C-alpha positions in Angstrom: -35.1 13.8 -54.6 -35.5 17.7 -54.4 -38.9 19.2 -53.6 -40.0 23.0 -53.9 -42.8 24.3 -51.6 -44.5 27.4 -51.5 -44.8 29.1 -48.1 -46.9 31.8 -46.7 -46.4 33.7 -43.2 -47.0 36.5 -41.0 -43.5 37.9 -39.8 -44.5 39.9 -36.7 -43.5 37.2 -34.1 -40.5 35.8 -35.9 -36.8 37.0 -35.8 -36.9 37.1 -39.6 -37.2 34.1 -42.2 -33.8 32.4 -41.7 -32.3 30.8 -38.7 -29.3 32.8 -37.1 -25.8 31.6 -36.2 -23.4 32.9 -33.8 -20.3 31.4 -34.9 -21.1 27.8 -35.5 -23.9 27.8 -33.0 -27.6 28.3 -33.9 -29.4 31.2 -31.9 -32.4 29.9 -30.1 -34.8 32.5 -31.5 -38.1 31.8 -33.5 -37.7 31.9 -37.2 -39.9 30.9 -40.1 -37.1 28.5 -41.3 -36.8 26.9 -37.9 -40.5 26.2 -37.6 -40.7 24.6 -41.1 -37.5 22.6 -40.8 -38.7 21.0 -37.4 -42.0 20.3 -39.0 -40.6 18.9 -42.1 -38.3 16.7 -39.9 -41.3 15.6 -37.8 -43.1 14.2 -40.8 -40.3 12.7 -42.6 -38.2 11.1 -39.9 -40.8 10.9 -37.3 -40.9 11.9 -33.4 -40.5 15.5 -32.3 -37.9 17.5 -33.8 -35.7 19.3 -31.2 -36.1 23.0 -31.5 -33.3 24.3 -33.7 -30.8 21.9 -32.2 -31.0 19.0 -34.6 -31.6 20.2 -38.3 -32.7 16.7 -39.8 -34.0 18.6 -42.7 -32.2 21.6 -44.2 -34.2 24.2 -46.3 -33.1 26.6 -48.7 -35.3 30.0 -49.2 -35.6 32.0 -52.3 -34.4 35.1 -50.1 -34.4 36.3 -46.7 -37.1 38.6 -45.2 -36.4 40.5 -41.9 -38.5 40.6 -38.6 -42.0 41.7 -39.2 -42.0 41.1 -43.1 -44.7 39.0 -44.5 -44.8 36.3 -47.4 -47.4 35.3 -49.6 -45.0 33.6 -52.2 -41.9 32.6 -50.5 -40.4 29.4 -52.0 -38.2 26.9 -50.4 -36.6 23.5 -51.5 -35.4 20.7 -49.5 -33.8 17.2 -50.4 -35.4 14.1 -49.1 -34.9 10.4 -50.2 -38.5 9.3 -49.5 -41.3 9.7 -51.9 -43.7 12.3 -50.5 -47.5 12.2 -51.4 -48.2 15.9 -51.8 -51.8 16.3 -50.6 -51.1 14.3 -47.3 -47.8 16.0 -46.7 -49.3 19.4 -47.3 -52.3 18.8 -44.8 -50.0 17.2 -42.2 -47.4 19.9 -42.3 -50.1 22.7 -42.1 -51.5 21.1 -39.0 -47.9 21.0 -37.3 -47.0 24.5 -38.3 -48.0 27.6 -36.1 -51.2 29.5 -37.1 -49.3 32.2 -38.9 -47.3 30.0 -41.2 -48.7 27.8 -44.1 -47.5 25.8 -47.0 -48.8 24.7 -50.2 -47.9 23.6 -53.8 -45.4 20.9 -53.1 -43.7 19.6 -56.5 -40.6 17.5 -57.5 -38.0 19.7 -59.1 -34.6 19.0 -60.8 -31.4 18.5 -58.6 -30.1 21.5 -60.4 -33.1 23.6 -59.0 -31.9 26.2 -56.3 -34.7 28.3 -54.5 -32.5 31.2 -54.3 -30.2 31.1 -57.3 -32.5 29.8 -59.8 -35.2 32.8 -59.2 -35.4 35.3 -62.0 -37.4 37.8 -60.2 -39.0 38.6 -57.1 -42.2 40.8 -56.4 -42.6 42.8 -53.2 -45.6 44.9 -52.2 -45.5 47.5 -49.4 -48.7 48.7 -47.8 -49.4 52.0 -45.8 -52.6 53.7 -44.7 -52.9 57.3 -45.7 -55.3 58.8 -43.2 -54.8 61.4 -40.3 -56.6 59.5 -37.6 -56.2 55.8 -36.5 -58.8 53.1 -36.6 -59.1 50.3 -34.5 -58.3 47.6 -37.1 -55.3 49.4 -38.5 -53.0 47.1 -36.9 -49.3 47.4 -37.3 -49.5 49.0 -40.7 -47.6 52.2 -41.2 -50.0 55.3 -41.0 -49.0 58.3 -43.1 -51.0 61.4 -41.8 -50.3 63.9 -44.6 -52.1 63.5 -47.9 -49.6 61.9 -50.6 -49.7 62.8 -54.3 -50.1 59.4 -56.2 -49.0 61.1 -59.6 -45.9 62.4 -58.0 -45.0 59.2 -56.2 -45.4 57.4 -59.7 -43.1 59.9 -61.3 -40.4 59.3 -58.5 -40.8 55.5 -58.9 -40.2 55.8 -62.6 -36.6 56.7 -62.1 -35.9 53.6 -60.5 -37.0 51.3 -63.5 -34.1 49.3 -65.4 -30.6 48.5 -64.2 -29.0 50.7 -61.6 -26.6 50.7 -58.6 -29.0 51.1 -55.6 -26.2 52.0 -53.0 -28.4 54.7 -51.7 -31.1 52.4 -50.7 -29.0 49.7 -49.1 -28.6 49.3 -45.4 -25.6 47.9 -43.7 -26.0 44.2 -42.8 -25.3 42.2 -45.9 -22.0 40.6 -47.0 -23.1 40.7 -50.5 -20.8 43.3 -52.3 -22.9 43.8 -55.3 -25.0 46.8 -55.4 -26.6 46.4 -59.0 -30.2 45.4 -59.4 -32.7 45.6 -62.3 -36.4 46.7 -61.5 -39.0 45.7 -64.0 -41.8 47.1 -62.2 -42.3 50.1 -59.8 -45.9 51.3 -59.4 -48.1 52.9 -57.0 -51.8 52.2 -56.4 -54.5 53.8 -54.3 -57.4 51.9 -52.8 -59.5 54.2 -50.6 -57.2 55.0 -47.8 -54.7 52.3 -48.4 -51.6 52.8 -50.7 -49.7 49.9 -52.3 -46.2 50.2 -53.6 -45.5 47.3 -56.1 -41.8 46.8 -56.9 -40.3 43.8 -58.9 -36.9 43.0 -59.8 -34.2 40.4 -60.3 -32.6 40.9 -56.9 -32.9 43.3 -53.9 -30.3 44.9 -51.4 -30.7 44.7 -47.7 -33.8 46.8 -46.6 -34.0 48.2 -50.3 -37.7 48.3 -50.7 -38.4 49.8 -47.2 -35.8 52.5 -47.9 -37.4 53.2 -51.3 -40.7 53.8 -49.5 -39.1 56.0 -46.9 -37.6 58.2 -49.8 -40.9 58.4 -51.3 -42.5 59.7 -48.1 -39.7 61.9 -47.7 -40.5 63.5 -51.1 -44.2 63.7 -50.2 -43.8 65.1 -46.9 -41.4 67.9 -47.8 -43.4 68.5 -50.9 -40.1 67.9 -53.1 -40.1 67.2 -56.9 -40.1 63.7 -58.4 -36.6 64.4 -59.6 -35.3 64.2 -56.0 -35.5 60.3 -56.3 -33.4 60.5 -59.4 -30.7 62.6 -57.3 -30.8 60.1 -54.5 -30.2 57.1 -56.9 -27.4 58.8 -58.7 -25.7 59.9 -55.5 -25.0 56.1 -54.5 -25.0 57.4 -50.8 -27.4 55.9 -48.2 -27.2 59.3 -46.4 -29.2 60.8 -49.2 -32.3 58.4 -49.0 -35.2 58.6 -46.7 -35.6 56.6 -43.5 -36.0 52.7 -43.5 -39.7 52.5 -42.9 -41.6 49.9 -40.8 -41.5 46.3 -41.8 -45.1 45.3 -41.2 -46.4 46.6 -44.5 -44.1 44.6 -46.6 -45.0 41.4 -48.1 -43.1 39.1 -50.5 -45.8 38.5 -53.0 -44.3 36.3 -55.6 -40.9 34.6 -56.8 -40.7 33.6 -60.5 -38.5 30.9 -62.0 -37.9 29.9 -65.6 -38.8 26.2 -64.7 -42.5 27.2 -63.6 
């Protein structure tokens, strides 16, 4: 039987969402996947699951998030031959998991469901602080000291809507050769000193959202025209884009599926 599960986490203390391999050997570093698989294995199989070494239960994530990236709407699936009572399972799993990881909304899905391949869209939000001086509760969120122009930022983002080759916004580190993505939403919103970038699309390249934000901040910091974003996009050259900004303001908000 195949189950899907919604996952929330803060990524600061983990080496990304997915377990890492060196050859055929698991790298012994803390990951979201490692913690969840160990907790599910403890519940389903019983006993304390060995750290990373014995994957009694294997999970598939909707997509990989890097170190420091958060999630409110990550989706995973796993197979289990036992009949799981959702309310009890979610309660006990959350009791086992670290305080910065939680789960909810367990449901039975078709064997054809795949958390990654069945997804039709993913929605990310990037948050930064737009204020000259720091405050005690800013935390790890990026602080931009110069004033940003929200209208110009929105005009810049509009050039990214639709289907494009996003090579300019892709960092090295992925084996997937495809560079084409379709963005259905690219919006900026200001709430006091907080600025939110909302980006939704069918798929994303490695570090794509963080590089888009870095390019927006380069436009703002150098008082460039919004059309510069179009030039960067059409160049298909990573050297034309801005820096890849800090991961701490990035959150995977939601993953949508035709089935749900």
